[in-house]
Jmol script that loads the backbone (N, CA, C; Angstrom):
load data "model"
ATOM      1  N   MET A   1       0.794  -1.184   0.032  1.00  0.00           N
ATOM      2  CA  MET A   1       0.167  -0.039   0.180  1.00  0.00           C
ATOM      3  C   MET A   1       0.912   1.271   0.256  1.00  0.00           C
ATOM      4  N   ALA A   2       0.504   2.247  -0.727  1.00  0.00           N
ATOM      5  CA  ALA A   2       1.428   3.549  -0.953  1.00  0.00           C
ATOM      6  C   ALA A   2       1.162   4.365   0.128  1.00  0.00           C
ATOM      7  N   GLU A   3       2.051   5.399   0.501  1.00  0.00           N
ATOM      8  CA  GLU A   3       1.660   6.127   1.377  1.00  0.00           C
ATOM      9  C   GLU A   3       1.050   7.318   0.952  1.00  0.00           C
ATOM     10  N   PRO A   4       0.526   7.718   1.868  1.00  0.00           N
ATOM     11  CA  PRO A   4      -0.584   9.084   1.502  1.00  0.00           C
ATOM     12  C   PRO A   4       0.090  10.149   1.055  1.00  0.00           C
ATOM     13  N   THR A   5      -0.073  11.089   0.223  1.00  0.00           N
ATOM     14  CA  THR A   5       0.616  12.187   0.050  1.00  0.00           C
ATOM     15  C   THR A   5       0.117  13.319   1.021  1.00  0.00           C
ATOM     16  N   TYR A   6       1.078  14.250   1.045  1.00  0.00           N
ATOM     17  CA  TYR A   6       0.640  15.141   1.984  1.00  0.00           C
ATOM     18  C   TYR A   6      -0.523  16.097   1.777  1.00  0.00           C
ATOM     19  N   ASP A   7      -1.122  16.148   0.443  1.00  0.00           N
ATOM     20  CA  ASP A   7      -2.410  16.934   0.447  1.00  0.00           C
ATOM     21  C   ASP A   7      -3.604  15.827   0.857  1.00  0.00           C
ATOM     22  N   GLU A   8      -3.240  14.362   0.837  1.00  0.00           N
ATOM     23  CA  GLU A   8      -4.276  13.237   1.211  1.00  0.00           C
ATOM     24  C   GLU A   8      -4.530  13.791   2.603  1.00  0.00           C
ATOM     25  N   LEU A   9      -3.334  13.545   3.366  1.00  0.00           N
ATOM     26  CA  LEU A   9      -3.025  13.449   4.770  1.00  0.00           C
ATOM     27  C   LEU A   9      -3.996  14.807   5.435  1.00  0.00           C
ATOM     28  N   LYS A  10      -3.800  16.172   4.633  1.00  0.00           N
ATOM     29  CA  LYS A  10      -4.105  17.378   4.926  1.00  0.00           C
ATOM     30  C   LYS A  10      -5.542  17.149   4.749  1.00  0.00           C
ATOM     31  N   ALA A  11      -6.123  16.654   3.863  1.00  0.00           N
ATOM     32  CA  ALA A  11      -7.668  16.466   3.423  1.00  0.00           C
ATOM     33  C   ALA A  11      -8.574  15.590   4.447  1.00  0.00           C
ATOM     34  N   GLN A  12      -7.710  14.456   4.965  1.00  0.00           N
ATOM     35  CA  GLN A  12      -8.023  13.760   5.848  1.00  0.00           C
ATOM     36  C   GLN A  12      -8.233  14.342   7.163  1.00  0.00           C
ATOM     37  N   LEU A  13      -7.214  15.100   7.529  1.00  0.00           N
ATOM     38  CA  LEU A  13      -7.468  16.010   8.796  1.00  0.00           C
ATOM     39  C   LEU A  13      -8.668  17.066   8.872  1.00  0.00           C
ATOM     40  N   GLU A  14      -8.650  17.692   7.626  1.00  0.00           N
ATOM     41  CA  GLU A  14      -9.975  18.421   7.700  1.00  0.00           C
ATOM     42  C   GLU A  14     -11.126  17.662   7.666  1.00  0.00           C
ATOM     43  N   GLU A  15     -11.310  16.561   7.291  1.00  0.00           N
ATOM     44  CA  GLU A  15     -12.790  16.073   7.388  1.00  0.00           C
ATOM     45  C   GLU A  15     -12.816  15.224   8.795  1.00  0.00           C
ATOM     46  N   LEU A  16     -11.721  14.943   9.374  1.00  0.00           N
ATOM     47  CA  LEU A  16     -11.804  14.457  10.948  1.00  0.00           C
ATOM     48  C   LEU A  16     -12.217  15.813  11.715  1.00  0.00           C
ATOM     49  N   LYS A  17     -11.929  17.091  11.371  1.00  0.00           N
ATOM     50  CA  LYS A  17     -11.946  18.200  12.209  1.00  0.00           C
ATOM     51  C   LYS A  17     -13.675  18.564  12.323  1.00  0.00           C
ATOM     52  N   LYS A  18     -14.022  18.362  10.722  1.00  0.00           N
ATOM     53  CA  LYS A  18     -15.398  18.494  10.411  1.00  0.00           C
ATOM     54  C   LYS A  18     -16.318  17.344  11.565  1.00  0.00           C
ATOM     55  N   GLN A  19     -15.898  16.478  11.606  1.00  0.00           N
ATOM     56  CA  GLN A  19     -16.822  15.033  12.135  1.00  0.00           C
ATOM     57  C   GLN A  19     -16.660  15.374  13.686  1.00  0.00           C
ATOM     58  N   SER A  20     -15.439  15.595  14.213  1.00  0.00           N
ATOM     59  CA  SER A  20     -15.447  15.874  15.692  1.00  0.00           C
ATOM     60  C   SER A  20     -15.461  17.319  16.081  1.00  0.00           C
ATOM     61  N   PRO A  21     -16.523  18.022  16.877  1.00  0.00           N
ATOM     62  CA  PRO A  21     -16.395  19.087  17.277  1.00  0.00           C
ATOM     63  C   PRO A  21     -15.440  19.617  18.147  1.00  0.00           C
ATOM     64  N   GLY A  22     -14.572  20.723  17.772  1.00  0.00           N
ATOM     65  CA  GLY A  22     -13.311  21.155  18.524  1.00  0.00           C
ATOM     66  C   GLY A  22     -13.412  21.849  19.855  1.00  0.00           C
ATOM     67  N   LYS A  23     -12.390  21.910  20.597  1.00  0.00           N
ATOM     68  CA  LYS A  23     -12.564  22.469  21.928  1.00  0.00           C
ATOM     69  C   LYS A  23     -13.128  23.739  21.737  1.00  0.00           C
ATOM     70  N   ARG A  24     -12.714  24.473  20.540  1.00  0.00           N
ATOM     71  CA  ARG A  24     -12.885  25.978  20.595  1.00  0.00           C
ATOM     72  C   ARG A  24     -14.144  26.408  19.616  1.00  0.00           C
ATOM     73  N   SER A  25     -14.994  25.377  19.482  1.00  0.00           N
ATOM     74  CA  SER A  25     -15.995  25.520  18.321  1.00  0.00           C
ATOM     75  C   SER A  25     -17.098  26.693  18.877  1.00  0.00           C
ATOM     76  N   GLY A  26     -17.243  27.107  20.033  1.00  0.00           N
ATOM     77  CA  GLY A  26     -18.032  27.902  20.285  1.00  0.00           C
ATOM     78  C   GLY A  26     -19.295  27.578  20.759  1.00  0.00           C
ATOM     79  N   VAL A  27     -19.237  26.090  20.556  1.00  0.00           N
ATOM     80  CA  VAL A  27     -20.718  25.555  20.764  1.00  0.00           C
ATOM     81  C   VAL A  27     -20.743  24.978  22.374  1.00  0.00           C
ATOM     82  N   LEU A  28     -21.867  25.415  23.242  1.00  0.00           N
ATOM     83  CA  LEU A  28     -21.872  25.091  24.594  1.00  0.00           C
ATOM     84  C   LEU A  28     -22.538  23.878  24.654  1.00  0.00           C
ATOM     85  N   GLU A  29     -22.158  23.000  25.537  1.00  0.00           N
ATOM     86  CA  GLU A  29     -22.365  21.589  25.859  1.00  0.00           C
ATOM     87  C   GLU A  29     -22.781  21.563  27.224  1.00  0.00           C
ATOM     88  N   PHE A  30     -23.833  20.813  27.865  1.00  0.00           N
ATOM     89  CA  PHE A  30     -24.536  20.683  28.759  1.00  0.00           C
ATOM     90  C   PHE A  30     -24.209  19.117  29.314  1.00  0.00           C
ATOM     91  N   ARG A  31     -23.815  18.776  30.515  1.00  0.00           N
ATOM     92  CA  ARG A  31     -23.527  17.487  30.899  1.00  0.00           C
ATOM     93  C   ARG A  31     -23.961  17.206  32.489  1.00  0.00           C
ATOM     94  N   VAL A  32     -24.748  16.098  33.064  1.00  0.00           N
ATOM     95  CA  VAL A  32     -25.000  16.009  34.496  1.00  0.00           C
ATOM     96  C   VAL A  32     -23.948  14.987  34.805  1.00  0.00           C
ATOM     97  N   GLY A  33     -23.370  15.374  35.691  1.00  0.00           N
ATOM     98  CA  GLY A  33     -22.259  14.504  36.084  1.00  0.00           C
ATOM     99  C   GLY A  33     -22.768  13.411  37.198  1.00  0.00           C
ATOM    100  N   GLU A  34     -21.754  12.623  38.020  1.00  0.00           N
ATOM    101  CA  GLU A  34     -22.529  11.589  38.684  1.00  0.00           C
ATOM    102  C   GLU A  34     -22.652  11.871  40.008  1.00  0.00           C
ATOM    103  N   LYS A  35     -22.473  13.210  40.363  1.00  0.00           N
ATOM    104  CA  LYS A  35     -22.970  13.562  41.791  1.00  0.00           C
ATOM    105  C   LYS A  35     -24.388  14.501  41.550  1.00  0.00           C
ATOM    106  N   GLY A  36     -24.614  14.889  40.226  1.00  0.00           N
ATOM    107  CA  GLY A  36     -25.821  15.671  40.122  1.00  0.00           C
ATOM    108  C   GLY A  36     -25.570  16.897  39.898  1.00  0.00           C
ATOM    109  N   GLY A  37     -24.214  17.275  39.663  1.00  0.00           N
ATOM    110  CA  GLY A  37     -23.823  18.567  39.148  1.00  0.00           C
ATOM    111  C   GLY A  37     -24.304  18.894  37.519  1.00  0.00           C
ATOM    112  N   VAL A  38     -24.582  19.906  37.026  1.00  0.00           N
ATOM    113  CA  VAL A  38     -24.564  20.224  35.630  1.00  0.00           C
ATOM    114  C   VAL A  38     -23.355  21.178  35.089  1.00  0.00           C
ATOM    115  N   SER A  39     -22.706  20.465  34.254  1.00  0.00           N
ATOM    116  CA  SER A  39     -21.377  21.359  33.563  1.00  0.00           C
ATOM    117  C   SER A  39     -22.037  21.789  32.271  1.00  0.00           C
ATOM    118  N   VAL A  40     -21.149  23.101  32.177  1.00  0.00           N
ATOM    119  CA  VAL A  40     -21.333  23.854  30.874  1.00  0.00           C
ATOM    120  C   VAL A  40     -19.726  23.513  30.210  1.00  0.00           C
ATOM    121  N   TYR A  41     -19.760  23.053  29.204  1.00  0.00           N
ATOM    122  CA  TYR A  41     -18.382  23.039  28.406  1.00  0.00           C
ATOM    123  C   TYR A  41     -18.642  23.908  27.330  1.00  0.00           C
ATOM    124  N   GLY A  42     -17.288  24.676  27.032  1.00  0.00           N
ATOM    125  CA  GLY A  42     -17.334  25.505  25.836  1.00  0.00           C
ATOM    126  C   GLY A  42     -17.311  26.925  26.240  1.00  0.00           C
ATOM    127  N   LEU A  43     -17.090  27.290  27.451  1.00  0.00           N
ATOM    128  CA  LEU A  43     -17.146  28.680  27.901  1.00  0.00           C
ATOM    129  C   LEU A  43     -15.639  29.070  28.015  1.00  0.00           C
ATOM    130  N   GLY A  44     -14.528  28.140  28.259  1.00  0.00           N
ATOM    131  CA  GLY A  44     -13.287  28.372  28.458  1.00  0.00           C
ATOM    132  C   GLY A  44     -12.301  26.771  28.935  1.00  0.00           C
ATOM    133  N   ARG A  45     -11.464  26.997  29.359  1.00  0.00           N
ATOM    134  CA  ARG A  45     -10.541  25.868  29.138  1.00  0.00           C
ATOM    135  C   ARG A  45     -11.043  24.503  30.312  1.00  0.00           C
ATOM    136  N   PHE A  46     -11.778  25.035  31.457  1.00  0.00           N
ATOM    137  CA  PHE A  46     -12.618  23.871  32.266  1.00  0.00           C
ATOM    138  C   PHE A  46     -13.872  24.266  32.211  1.00  0.00           C
ATOM    139  N   PRO A  47     -14.771  23.139  32.298  1.00  0.00           N
ATOM    140  CA  PRO A  47     -16.266  23.571  32.426  1.00  0.00           C
ATOM    141  C   PRO A  47     -16.920  24.227  33.566  1.00  0.00           C
ATOM    142  N   VAL A  48     -17.522  24.797  33.627  1.00  0.00           N
ATOM    143  CA  VAL A  48     -18.383  25.371  34.898  1.00  0.00           C
ATOM    144  C   VAL A  48     -19.620  24.508  35.343  1.00  0.00           C
ATOM    145  N   THR A  49     -19.429  23.999  36.786  1.00  0.00           N
ATOM    146  CA  THR A  49     -20.187  23.218  37.404  1.00  0.00           C
ATOM    147  C   THR A  49     -21.027  23.769  38.290  1.00  0.00           C
ATOM    148  N   LEU A  50     -22.065  23.445  38.477  1.00  0.00           N
ATOM    149  CA  LEU A  50     -23.076  24.144  39.561  1.00  0.00           C
ATOM    150  C   LEU A  50     -24.253  23.221  39.673  1.00  0.00           C
ATOM    151  N   TYR A  51     -24.856  22.879  41.052  1.00  0.00           N
ATOM    152  CA  TYR A  51     -25.803  22.052  41.098  1.00  0.00           C
ATOM    153  C   TYR A  51     -27.304  23.211  40.576  1.00  0.00           C
ATOM    154  N   TYR A  52     -28.128  22.011  40.862  1.00  0.00           N
ATOM    155  CA  TYR A  52     -29.373  22.572  40.126  1.00  0.00           C
ATOM    156  C   TYR A  52     -29.568  24.010  40.640  1.00  0.00           C
ATOM    157  N   GLU A  53     -29.853  23.969  42.178  1.00  0.00           N
ATOM    158  CA  GLU A  53     -30.398  25.223  43.097  1.00  0.00           C
ATOM    159  C   GLU A  53     -29.235  26.160  42.664  1.00  0.00           C
ATOM    160  N   GLN A  54     -28.359  26.154  42.542  1.00  0.00           N
ATOM    161  CA  GLN A  54     -27.332  27.206  42.352  1.00  0.00           C
ATOM    162  C   GLN A  54     -27.352  27.707  40.906  1.00  0.00           C
ATOM    163  N   TRP A  55     -27.713  26.698  39.714  1.00  0.00           N
ATOM    164  CA  TRP A  55     -28.053  27.129  38.491  1.00  0.00           C
ATOM    165  C   TRP A  55     -29.232  28.205  38.701  1.00  0.00           C
ATOM    166  N   ILE A  56     -30.475  28.095  39.506  1.00  0.00           N
ATOM    167  CA  ILE A  56     -31.553  28.570  39.330  1.00  0.00           C
ATOM    168  C   ILE A  56     -31.303  29.886  40.067  1.00  0.00           C
ATOM    169  N   ARG A  57     -30.640  29.859  41.176  1.00  0.00           N
ATOM    170  CA  ARG A  57     -30.256  31.141  41.832  1.00  0.00           C
ATOM    171  C   ARG A  57     -29.744  32.088  40.701  1.00  0.00           C
ATOM    172  N   LEU A  58     -28.609  31.482  39.802  1.00  0.00           N
ATOM    173  CA  LEU A  58     -28.036  32.479  39.087  1.00  0.00           C
ATOM    174  C   LEU A  58     -29.111  33.119  38.003  1.00  0.00           C
ATOM    175  N   LEU A  59     -29.889  31.942  37.310  1.00  0.00           N
ATOM    176  CA  LEU A  59     -30.552  32.230  36.372  1.00  0.00           C
ATOM    177  C   LEU A  59     -31.772  33.234  36.742  1.00  0.00           C
ATOM    178  N   ASP A  60     -32.281  33.189  38.186  1.00  0.00           N
ATOM    179  CA  ASP A  60     -33.238  34.406  38.627  1.00  0.00           C
ATOM    180  C   ASP A  60     -32.536  35.707  38.626  1.00  0.00           C
ATOM    181  N   ILE A  61     -31.257  35.729  38.830  1.00  0.00           N
ATOM    182  CA  ILE A  61     -30.848  36.758  39.014  1.00  0.00           C
ATOM    183  C   ILE A  61     -30.100  37.152  37.473  1.00  0.00           C
ATOM    184  N   SER A  62     -30.249  36.905  36.639  1.00  0.00           N
ATOM    185  CA  SER A  62     -29.712  37.183  35.382  1.00  0.00           C
ATOM    186  C   SER A  62     -29.857  38.388  34.816  1.00  0.00           C
ATOM    187  N   ALA A  63     -30.691  39.045  35.048  1.00  0.00           N
ATOM    188  CA  ALA A  63     -30.815  40.687  34.581  1.00  0.00           C
ATOM    189  C   ALA A  63     -30.072  41.465  35.288  1.00  0.00           C
ATOM    190  N   ASP A  64     -29.820  41.181  36.820  1.00  0.00           N
ATOM    191  CA  ASP A  64     -28.869  41.989  37.362  1.00  0.00           C
ATOM    192  C   ASP A  64     -27.441  41.375  37.302  1.00  0.00           C
ATOM    193  N   LEU A  65     -26.919  40.468  36.648  1.00  0.00           N
ATOM    194  CA  LEU A  65     -25.674  39.800  36.458  1.00  0.00           C
ATOM    195  C   LEU A  65     -25.595  40.773  35.193  1.00  0.00           C
ATOM    196  N   ARG A  66     -26.256  40.653  34.199  1.00  0.00           N
ATOM    197  CA  ARG A  66     -26.150  41.449  32.903  1.00  0.00           C
ATOM    198  C   ARG A  66     -26.039  42.998  32.963  1.00  0.00           C
ATOM    199  N   ALA A  67     -26.852  43.680  34.229  1.00  0.00           N
ATOM    200  CA  ALA A  67     -26.444  44.933  34.517  1.00  0.00           C
ATOM    201  C   ALA A  67     -24.982  45.185  34.967  1.00  0.00           C
ATOM    202  N   PHE A  68     -24.610  44.563  35.972  1.00  0.00           N
ATOM    203  CA  PHE A  68     -23.358  44.421  36.599  1.00  0.00           C
ATOM    204  C   PHE A  68     -22.199  44.429  35.952  1.00  0.00           C
ATOM    205  N   LEU A  69     -22.407  43.642  34.758  1.00  0.00           N
ATOM    206  CA  LEU A  69     -21.301  43.335  33.688  1.00  0.00           C
ATOM    207  C   LEU A  69     -21.178  44.471  32.861  1.00  0.00           C
ATOM    208  N   GLU A  70     -22.396  44.899  32.388  1.00  0.00           N
ATOM    209  CA  GLU A  70     -22.351  46.175  31.539  1.00  0.00           C
ATOM    210  C   GLU A  70     -21.740  47.533  32.381  1.00  0.00           C
ATOM    211  N   GLU A  71     -22.208  47.569  33.394  1.00  0.00           N
ATOM    212  CA  GLU A  71     -21.627  48.689  34.063  1.00  0.00           C
ATOM    213  C   GLU A  71     -20.052  48.817  34.526  1.00  0.00           C
ATOM    214  N   ASN A  72     -19.778  47.504  34.523  1.00  0.00           N
ATOM    215  CA  ASN A  72     -18.138  47.160  34.866  1.00  0.00           C
ATOM    216  C   ASN A  72     -17.464  47.100  33.581  1.00  0.00           C
ATOM    217  N   LYS A  73     -18.193  46.962  32.583  1.00  0.00           N
ATOM    218  CA  LYS A  73     -17.707  47.034  31.016  1.00  0.00           C
ATOM    219  C   LYS A  73     -17.178  48.225  30.810  1.00  0.00           C
ATOM    220  N   SER A  74     -18.143  49.168  30.947  1.00  0.00           N
ATOM    221  CA  SER A  74     -17.923  50.675  30.583  1.00  0.00           C
ATOM    222  C   SER A  74     -16.594  51.170  31.512  1.00  0.00           C
ATOM    223  N   ALA A  75     -16.862  50.802  32.878  1.00  0.00           N
ATOM    224  CA  ALA A  75     -15.434  51.101  33.563  1.00  0.00           C
ATOM    225  C   ALA A  75     -14.330  50.815  33.316  1.00  0.00           C
ATOM    226  N   GLY A  76     -13.838  49.790  32.351  1.00  0.00           N
ATOM    227  CA  GLY A  76     -12.839  49.420  31.980  1.00  0.00           C
ATOM    228  C   GLY A  76     -12.235  48.243  32.876  1.00  0.00           C
ATOM    229  N   LYS A  77     -13.307  47.449  33.789  1.00  0.00           N
ATOM    230  CA  LYS A  77     -12.527  46.714  34.733  1.00  0.00           C
ATOM    231  C   LYS A  77     -12.452  45.135  34.198  1.00  0.00           C
ATOM    232  N   LEU A  78     -13.328  44.893  32.773  1.00  0.00           N
ATOM    233  CA  LEU A  78     -13.446  43.533  32.936  1.00  0.00           C
ATOM    234  C   LEU A  78     -12.461  43.320  31.691  1.00  0.00           C
ATOM    235  N   LYS A  79     -11.886  41.837  31.350  1.00  0.00           N
ATOM    236  CA  LYS A  79     -11.113  41.688  30.577  1.00  0.00           C
ATOM    237  C   LYS A  79     -11.806  41.263  29.358  1.00  0.00           C
ATOM    238  N   LEU A  80     -11.977  41.817  28.178  1.00  0.00           N
ATOM    239  CA  LEU A  80     -12.449  41.611  27.283  1.00  0.00           C
ATOM    240  C   LEU A  80     -12.145  41.106  25.995  1.00  0.00           C
ATOM    241  N   LYS A  81     -12.480  40.392  25.050  1.00  0.00           N
ATOM    242  CA  LYS A  81     -11.862  39.783  23.909  1.00  0.00           C
ATOM    243  C   LYS A  81     -11.789  40.825  22.920  1.00  0.00           C
ATOM    244  N   GLU A  82     -10.572  41.302  22.314  1.00  0.00           N
ATOM    245  CA  GLU A  82     -10.494  42.371  21.193  1.00  0.00           C
ATOM    246  C   GLU A  82     -11.052  41.560  19.874  1.00  0.00           C
ATOM    247  N   THR A  83     -12.040  42.431  18.936  1.00  0.00           N
ATOM    248  CA  THR A  83     -12.406  41.589  18.043  1.00  0.00           C
ATOM    249  C   THR A  83     -12.219  42.698  16.722  1.00  0.00           C
TER     250      THR A  83
END
end "model"
wireframe off; spacefill off
backbone 0.3
color backbone group
């Protein structure tokens, strides 16, 4: 069997990347752990894991959190991605 060419290997790599979502695909994924915590993957290097009650408390104050973030964004206190 002949060795694959560079272009063939490159094409195979691109195909594999399309099949499996990459770590930085921008897609958020939710999983329930063995101990009942709900983890969100895709926000950063590590997942964010909270229990049900914690997620509900956080979601209940989501408007306050958004306002806090906007207030501190304009004050230049937050680390923001450069676009």
